[in-house]
C-alpha positions in Angstrom: 24.2 111.5 167.9 25.8 114.3 170.0 26.8 111.8 172.7 28.4 109.6 170.1 30.4 112.4 168.7 31.4 113.5 172.2 32.5 110.0 172.9 34.6 109.7 169.8 36.1 113.1 170.4 37.1 112.1 174.0 38.5 108.9 172.8 40.7 110.7 170.3 41.9 113.1 173.0 42.6 110.6 175.7 44.3 107.2 175.9 43.0 104.8 178.6 45.3 102.3 180.0 45.0 99.8 182.9 47.7 99.6 185.5 47.4 96.8 188.0 43.6 96.8 187.6 43.2 100.6 187.9 42.3 102.7 185.0 44.8 105.5 184.1 43.9 108.2 181.7 46.8 109.7 179.8 47.0 112.9 177.8 48.2 112.5 174.1 51.7 113.7 175.0 52.0 111.1 177.7 50.7 108.3 175.5 53.5 109.1 173.0 56.3 108.4 175.6 57.1 104.9 176.9 57.2 104.4 180.6 60.7 104.3 182.1 61.5 100.6 182.7 65.1 101.0 184.0 67.8 103.5 184.3 70.8 104.6 182.1 74.0 106.5 182.7 74.0 110.2 181.6 77.5 111.6 181.0 77.8 115.4 181.3 79.4 117.3 178.4 79.1 120.7 180.2 82.5 122.2 180.7 81.9 122.7 184.4 81.3 119.0 185.0 82.6 117.3 181.8 82.7 113.5 182.1 80.6 113.5 185.4 77.9 110.8 185.3 74.5 110.3 186.8 72.0 107.4 186.6 68.6 108.7 185.5 65.3 107.0 184.5 65.3 105.5 181.1 63.4 103.3 178.7 65.8 100.5 178.1 65.5 98.2 175.0 68.1 97.7 172.6 69.0 101.4 173.2 68.6 103.7 176.1 66.0 106.4 175.8 65.9 109.0 178.5 62.6 110.5 177.1 60.2 108.5 179.1 57.5 108.7 181.8 57.1 107.6 185.5 53.8 107.7 187.3 52.3 106.4 190.4 52.2 102.6 190.2 55.5 102.3 188.2 58.2 100.0 189.5 61.7 99.9 188.2 65.3 101.0 188.8 64.5 104.3 187.2 62.1 105.0 189.9 64.9 104.1 192.4 67.2 106.7 190.7 64.5 109.3 191.0 64.0 108.5 194.6 67.8 108.7 195.3 67.8 112.2 193.8 64.6 113.2 195.7 66.2 112.1 199.0 69.9 112.8 198.5 69.8 116.1 196.6 66.4 117.5 197.6 66.2 116.0 201.2 62.6 114.7 200.7 61.2 112.0 202.8 60.0 108.9 201.0 58.2 107.1 203.8 59.3 104.2 206.0 60.6 102.1 203.0 62.8 104.9 201.6 64.3 104.1 198.2 62.3 101.0 197.1 61.9 101.3 193.4 58.2 101.8 193.8 56.5 105.0 192.7 53.8 105.2 195.4 52.2 108.1 197.3 55.3 109.2 199.2 57.4 109.4 196.0 54.5 111.2 194.2 54.2 113.7 197.1 58.0 114.2 197.2 58.1 114.8 193.5 55.3 117.3 193.7 57.1 119.2 196.4 60.3 119.4 194.3 58.5 120.3 191.2 56.9 123.2 193.0 60.3 124.3 194.6 62.0 124.3 191.1 59.1 126.2 189.4 57.7 123.6 187.0 54.3 122.1 186.9 53.7 120.2 190.2 51.7 117.2 188.8 53.7 114.5 190.6 54.6 112.8 187.4 58.1 112.4 185.9 58.6 113.3 182.3 61.0 115.4 180.0 60.3 118.7 181.8 61.1 117.2 185.2 64.1 115.4 183.9 65.6 118.5 182.4 65.0 120.6 185.6 66.2 118.2 188.3 69.8 118.3 189.4 70.7 114.6 189.3 72.7 112.7 191.9 76.2 112.5 190.8 77.4 109.0 190.6 79.4 108.1 193.7 78.1 111.0 195.8 75.0 111.3 197.9 74.7 115.0 197.9 76.4 116.4 194.8 74.5 116.8 191.5 74.8 117.6 187.8 72.2 119.2 185.6 71.2 117.7 182.3 70.2 121.0 180.9 73.3 123.1 181.2 71.4 126.4 181.4 71.0 126.2 185.2 
């Protein structure tokens, strides 16, 4: 009986998904957010960079939702935008393939390194906390960036 209750409790706390044959366990917060399947244009409203734009990962359907996740194994233009920011703004190495829209080991390692440098949880996963704390590559520039959270 205890094992059954424990199993039911764990099922309620965790969501299990299959990604390319591998099993991924997500926390409830992750399970509530969609995976970024593309990218969208963010336009700054901050007075210091009003009108500046940056492409950032997004869940794209009939609308654009910037509240999404990227994890190892994901493949999309959103991964590519994250990679462009990691290389262009934060000077991280993404392996021999560079920006390839694939969230693999090099991207995960680069993201962990940047997360640690900017003082947030270095879990190697992209979500709202990472989105809000990265300085995103300004459209048309390789090394200028804008913040989504204007408190920086």
